[in-house]
N, C-alpha and C positions, 0 to 999 in steps of 0.2 A: 506468525498466524494463529497457534492457540491463544487464547485471552486466560490471565491469572489476577485475581483481585484475594487479599489477607485484608484481617485487620484484628486489633485488638482494643478493650477497650475494659471500661467499667458496667457498657449496660448491653443489652442484646444488640449484636448485630449480623443478624442475620439476613434482613430487610437491607441491610448496607451490600452484604455480597450480594444476593440477590439481584438490586438496582443496577451493581458495577458489572455482573455479567449482561445484563440487559443494553448496556454500553456496549460494552465488549464481545456481542455477538457477531460482530459484523469479521472476528477474525477468524471464528472457527463455527461449525454450528452442528459437526456432527455428534456431537453429546454433551452432555455441561453435568455438573455438580458439585457438593460442597462438604465440608467437615466440619463441625464444629467442637467446641467446647466448652461448657460452663463451669466457669468458675466456682461459680456460688451454690454447685451441688456436691457433695463430698465425694464421689466416687469420677466422678467429671470426663465419663468414660467418650472416645470417640464417639460421635452420630452423624451419621451419612448418607446423604440422598445423593441418586445419580440418574439422569435419565438417557433416551436418545431422540428423544422429543426437545423443543425448545424451551428458552428460559422462563417461558409464562406456562409452561407443563410444571416447572421444577418449582415456580412460585407458588404452588398450589401445594406442593410438598411440604414447602419451608416452613409454612404456617404452622404446623406441629412442633418446630423445632424455636428452640432456646437457646445461645452462645453467646459468650463474651470473645472467645477468638475462635478464629476460623480463616480457612482458606477455598477459596471459589476456585470452577475452571469452566471455560465453554474451547470443544476441542474442536479442531481440526487433524484428522487422523492420516498422522504417516506409518506408525508400527502399530498393524493390528486393523481388524475390519471397526466399525463405527456401533459396536454394541453396547450394552450395558458394562459387561466386565470389563471392555477397554477402556472407558469412560473416567476421569479421575473427579476427584483425589484417589490416590493409592493408598492402601494402607498397609503396614509390617506390620504383624502379630498384634495387632490393635493397641500399638504403642506409639510408632512414628508414622504421619500422613504427612503425604507430598502429590504436589502439583507442580509442572513443569512445562515449558512452552521451548521447542525447539528439539536437536535430534542428539544420543548418545551412538559416536559411530562404532564403539567397542561395546555395547550391551552385550549381545552374544557370548564374547568371554567372560564379560562378567558376570553374566547370566549361567553360565556351565560350573563356575567358580563358585557362586553363591549355590546353586543348585547341591555340586558337592557336600557343599557346608549344611544342606540339611535347609533349607529354604524351599516352600512349593509357591510356587507363582501361578496365580488365579487369570493372569490376561496375557495379551501374547504384547505388552508393552515395554517399549526401553525404561520408561519413566518407572517401572514396579523395580527396576533394578538398582534404582536409585532409593528406594523404601528402604529395602533390605540392606544396602551399604551402609546405609545412616543406621538400621536399626542394629546391624552386626557391634559398627563402633559404637553405637550409646552402648550396649548393654557392656561390651566387653573391656573399655573403658573404666566403666563403675563409678563416672564422674557424674552423669545425669546434667550435662552440658549438651545441650540441641544445637549450640553454634560453635562448640569445639568438636562436636562429631560429622559437623558438615563441611567444616573446613580442611577436617581430616580425608574425608571422602573426596573433595571435587578433583584431586592432582589424580584423583585414577577415572575421571570421564573426558573421555575425549570426543569435542564435540562444539556443540553452542547450545546454551541454556540459559533459561532464568526460570527459577526454582524458589515456592515457598513452602515452611518445611514446619510441622507444630507438632508436640510429642504429648501424651494422654498424661502425663502426672508432671507435667509443667506447665500448667493454663496460664502461666504467667506472661508468657516468650513466644514470638513469631520471628521465624529468621528467613531471611529473602537471600538471595545471591545470583549472580548473572556473570554468564562468560561469552559472550557473542548476542545474545536477545535482549530486548530491554528491557530494566526495571526500574519501575518510580513510587517512592518511598512520600509520601504525604502525610502532613502534620496535622493533630485536630486538637480538640480540649479534652485531655485526660482520655487521647485515644490515638491512635496511630496507625495507619494502612497501608498496603504494596499495593501495586498495582503494574499492568504490562501499557497501560498509556494511563496517561492523568484525567483523559474523558470518563474514566471508569468513575472517580470522586469526585468532579467538579461538584459543589456546592456543599459538598460534607467536611474538607477541610479545609484550613486556612493558609498554608502554604504545603511547597513539595521538595525535591531533591531527586535528579538526576542519581541514580549509583554508576556508578564508573567499571568498564574492565578488571573482574577481578574482586569486585566488591561484595564483601556478608557483611549486613545488616542484619542487627538484633532489634527488634520493636516489643519494649514492654507499652503498656498504656499510657503512661507518662513522661517516656521518654527512648530516643532512637541512639544507637550507638553503630558506626558505622566502621569496618575492619578492610585490611585488604588480606589475600589469604593467606601471608604470616604473620596477621594478629595483630599487624601496627595500626595502632588509631588513624584512620585519618578523615578530614574534613569536606566535605563535599557544600556547593553551594544552596542555599536555602532560595526558591523565587516565592513568588505569590499563585497561587494555584490562580492559572486562567479561568475565567469566567465563560464556560465553552457551556452551560448546562442549556442553552436556550437551543445550540450547534443538534442536540440530542431529539429537541421534541421536533416533527412532523410542520406543525400549524397547518395550513390547507391543503397539503401535498397528501397525494395519498403512499407513494414510496418516496425512502431519501433518495433514491438515485433518480426521482423528480424533482422533487428539490435543490439537490443538487446542480443538475441542469439549469436552473433557473434561477440561483445562485452564480452563474458566471458572469455577469456582467459588473455585479457587487466585487465577485473574484477580482476580475482584471484591472478595474479601478483600483483596489486596495491595494494590488501588484503595485500599479502606475504611480498610485500618491509617493511625490515629495521627488520625484527624477524629473528633473530639470536639463540633464545632459546627458551625453552618453561621456562612457572611460572609464580605466581601471574604477575608480573610488567607489560604481557601483559595486564590486564584486570583493570589493577591499583589499585591492591589492595598490601595490605602488609603480609609480611609472617606470622604474628600471625594473620591474620583477615582470611587468606586461610585454614589456621589449625581446624580452627572453628567449621565449617560443617563436617557432617559425611552423607548426604543423600543429594539427590538433586529432585528437581522438576520444570518442564517445562510447561509453560505456551505460547500458541498461538493460533491461529488463524487461516485454510485455509491454502495455502502455505505452512507457514511456521512451520502449525502445525506439515505438514510432513517430513521438515525437524526436526524438534525435535525428533518423530519419530525414524529418523535413527542416530540422536543424543544418542538415549536411549541405541541402541546395542553397541555405540562405547564407550559410558559410563561405560557401565556395564564390556566389553569385555576389554577393554583398560584400562580402568583406574582403577576396580574394585570396583563401589561404585553405592550404588543403587540408581535407578533413575526411576522417573514416569512421564509421561505424560498428559496434564489435556488439553483438550479446554477449552480455557479461560471462553467463554461465562455459558459453565455448571460450572466449578471449582468456580465460585462466587457465585452461588447461591445453594449451597449443604452442607452439613456438612460436616466439617471436621475433620481430626486431625489433629491440627499444632504440628511442631517440632520444636522447636528452634533452631536444628541443622542442618536445613534444607539451602540448600542454592537456594535459589529462579531465576530459571532464565524466561525472557521474550525474549520472540523474534518477532520483525515485521521488516520490513523494513524502515515504516514511522516514528516508534515508539510516532506512534501518535492514533494507534487500538484503539477505544474505549473499546471493550471487555477487551481486552488485558490488556491496564491503570486500567480498573477496577478490573480485578483481581488482579493485580501487589498492587495496593491499600488496597483491603479486604483480602490479604496476609499480609500487613506490618501492619493491624489494627489489625490481627488476633494473630500478636507480630513475626514475621519474620524477623529476623534482616541483613540476610545476601542474598543479591540483585544482579542481576547482568542482563544486560539491551545486546543484540544484536542486533546490530541497522543500517540503512545505513544512517541516518540523525542524524549527530554530534550536531545539538541542539533543539533535540526532547525531548520532555516531559519527554517519558519512562526514555532518558539517564540522564535528570537531578532528575528523582527521586529514581535511584537507585545507588546502594554505588559503582558496580563498571562496566564497559560498553568496547566490545570487539566491535568499529566500523568497519561494513566492507567498502569497496572500491568501490561498484558497480556504482556508481554514480548515477546520473536522471536516475529513470526507469519511462518510461513514458506511455507502455503499461502495458494496465488492466492485463493480465495474467504474472503473475511475471517470470522470466527467470534468468536473473542474478545474482539478487538480493536471490534467490533461490540458486545457487549453491556458491553465497558467505556466505550464513547462514550456510550451511553446510562446507565450510574448518572454519569457526569464531565455531563451536561447536566441531569439529573434534582437533583446537587446545586448545580447553577446555579440552576434554578427554583428549590428551596427556599433557597437563600442571597438571591436578590431578595427571594420573600416576606416573608423573614425585614425585608429596608429597608424594606418598606414598611409593615410592622407587620399582615403578616398572617400570623404563625407563633407562637404562643404557646409557654411556655416547657414545658407539658406535651408539645405537640403536637411539638416540635424532639425531644424525649425519646424518645416515639414512633416516630420517623422512624427514629433512629438505632436503636432498636430492629429496624424492620422493615428495615433494610440491614443488621446485621448477624447478620440470619437469613438473607439472600440467599443465603450459600455452600449451605448444609443442603440449602435450597428448591430449589437448582439440581441438586444431586446426586438428589433424590428425582425431577427430571426426569429425569435421564441416565438413571437406571433403566428408566426407558420404552425401552428402545433395543430391547431386543428384540420389542415388539409393532409398534414401526417397521418393524422390519427384515421384519416378516410381511406388509406393506403394499408392500414394493417390487417385489417378483415384475411384481404390477399392474399397478405404474405405470412399471416399466421398458419395457412392450409398447407405454405411448403416445408418441404424438409431438407432443400437446398436451396443457396443464392449466389449470384455473384456480384461482387462487386468490383469496379473499371475506375482507373483517374493514371491521371501521365502528368509528371513531372514531380511539381511539388505536392500535387494532390492526389499521388500515387500510394503515400505513405496514410493520409485519410481514409483513404478505400480501406488500406489493408486495417487502420483501426476502429471502421463502419462495420468490416465483416466479424473484426474479431470482440467488439461489442456485443452482434445477432449471437454469436455463438455462446457468448457466455452467459447472456439473459435469459432466452430463446429455446436454447439447444438446437437450432437450426442450423445446419453444417452450411458454413458461407466461406467462400477461398474471395481473395484476396489479389486482382494480376494489374500489374502495368498494361493500357487497353493496345497498343501496338503489340502484345504476346497474344491475343486472342486468334491469332493465325496460325501461330503455332502449338497447339494443343487445346485449353479450353475450350475455345467454340465446338468441340465435339460433344460437349455437355448442355450444351443450349436448347433447352426445347422450350414450348409453353409454360410445360410446370414450376420453370426454373426461372424466379426474378434475377435479372441482371441492373443494378444497381449503379448509378453512372453519375460520378463528382465531374461538373461540365462546369467552368468557370469560364469566363470572358480573357482566357489567355493564349499564350503566343500557339500553344497546341491545340485549341481549339476544334481548327477543320480537320484536322488528322483525330481528332477524336470524333468527331459526326460523321467519317467514313466508317470508325470501329463500330457504331451505333448502328451504321446501316446493315455492318456484317453480320450484328445481332437479329434485329430486324428483318432481315432476309432470309434468316432460318427459325422464323416464326415464335422466335425471344420476346418477352414483354422486359420492356426499359421500364425503366423509372429513373428520371433524371431531376438532378438539382443540377438549374442553370444559376445563372445570372440575368437578368432583365434584358441586358442586350446581346444575347447569344443567338436571336434569333432561332430557337429548337423551339417545336412547338407541339401540342399534345395531339394526336393522333392515333387511327387504330395501332397498338401495340406499342405506343410511347406515353407516357404520363409523366407531365411538367410539373413539377413547383422549382417557383422562382424565386431567389434571395433578393433581395431588395436593392442591392447597389454589392460592385464588384470593388475590390477591397486587395487589388495590386499583390502584392507578396503577403498580406497579411490576409491574405483570404481562407488560408488552411482554417484558421481561430474559426472564424465563421461557417466554413462547411461543415466543419464537423458536428457541427451541435444540431444540424436536421440528422446525421447520420444516428446520433444520441438518442433523440427521440425518436427516429424509426425504430429502431432497437427496442426503446422502452416498451414504445406502446404493441409490438410484435408478443412480444412478453405478458403485456397486461392481457392480449387477446389471447394466449394461450396459455393462461393462468398458471405462472411458473413464479415462483418467488423471485422476484427482480432482485432485492436487495441482499439477496443470500442463495444464491445458484447452487445447485451441487456440484459441490465435488472442488469447490471454491474458497479463498479467505482472500481476507483482504492485503495482510501485510503477511509478504512472504519470508518468513524469517528463520527457515530452513534451505538447507539447498535440496 
């Protein structure tokens, strides 16, 4: 959720903090702020700026600030409403300033203890507890050692967190720590940085290191020291800072979401690069371990869950392996019957999704030893904590509503299904070559689908006037209908539901009027004729149908039926094509309604809290 940036330098770092927040604003935008100390000022007081507006407004305030040490934060609200008092950084007694991503589960107990000790709270947040606890330790110890004070406080905190800490009387030290939430250290020339995501510092630092669970990093302008919570020195691998600066720029696009929709052919092509056959080696597995599981359980949340639902069809149809799909946040908290021969597959764009990570750890605690991550971030906790992984090559995704991450997840899961089919002898050499040809054609097919944008735009004005919508699909494309409804909800704020089309007559048909558009995903598959009957049920009740069909479906535009035809039918891979016009529809409806497409209300990109 929230985004953190920290910096220490011999130069003014205010612009670095603000630019870092601008790049991380997708993680949360209920409020933002920074706190800085100027080491060149003999008083070196903590100066702070906060706002409930966007980072652009904070940048205007920042012109009056100078600091060589600072922390900054963009917030997705959990504890406390989105107002200035609850905005980070939080300061304790003008001495300790803290930014925090995560949730402190026992904050109420700690808050009461601190109140009894005389501390006054000015916010409703769990974060202010951390600031006061560190202050209490810092003052009582008499050592003026920020890192030691942080180390002493961390065992008292229950939950997940990444924090950045500075002290007014210690202008040469920045401390970061993480448990459960991601935190990156970036290394520059006589300056060093902290951030929730390397994207925040692209082009500024030359290298970086990912902090691991329980790490505490002490940053000075000329060095970084990393220890565990016991204080022992640990070594973390330095990596070259990724060249991500270009991905931050919009180029010719109006929004990041639009840009990312149009990046999907490239993302698919990159994910397919160097794949010349199917098998366990694509996932980093050996043949013996690959043959040890006989069923699959996929755990995911949100959009990733819908990709998993599509995968269930592929895995059972193509590979012939029993497959279950569960919402990660539900799986963790119910009693299940573990089977040691189950392959646990976790799907996440960021690899840091708290519910999915918790579900993975729960599955491992139950004795599941075969684990696989489908993820877009190589350095993520999910990749590190699974036996095997498949990395999608979507690149940085800034828009909150996932697009290219979703289609590359679908591709990865299809490759998984085909690879397992090969294990079971269900994939001939000729069919393998044929599938590879089909996959190589996907980017071109996606370009053709993207060319439908003007036709989809023509529908957006009618949709923008509605407050409810219904999405229908069958078989493989029912999860695609779910994803289409989710996209519309996320960014246009139109209430949308998705149903298997055959379920219309079991309740949803009662909602259909001429004021409720019905979006139908209608590929030319074995269920097409059934779907046509479902469409007639809608038309007979005065409903207005908006149909995404294939060229050869023989569904014609008429009174009450609007049809856009995809250029070709793509068989089992059709979901990857059919989701794209649904993304475009949601995008253009949101534009027509004037919503903040990339930063929809109440939502954030990386869900690192439960």
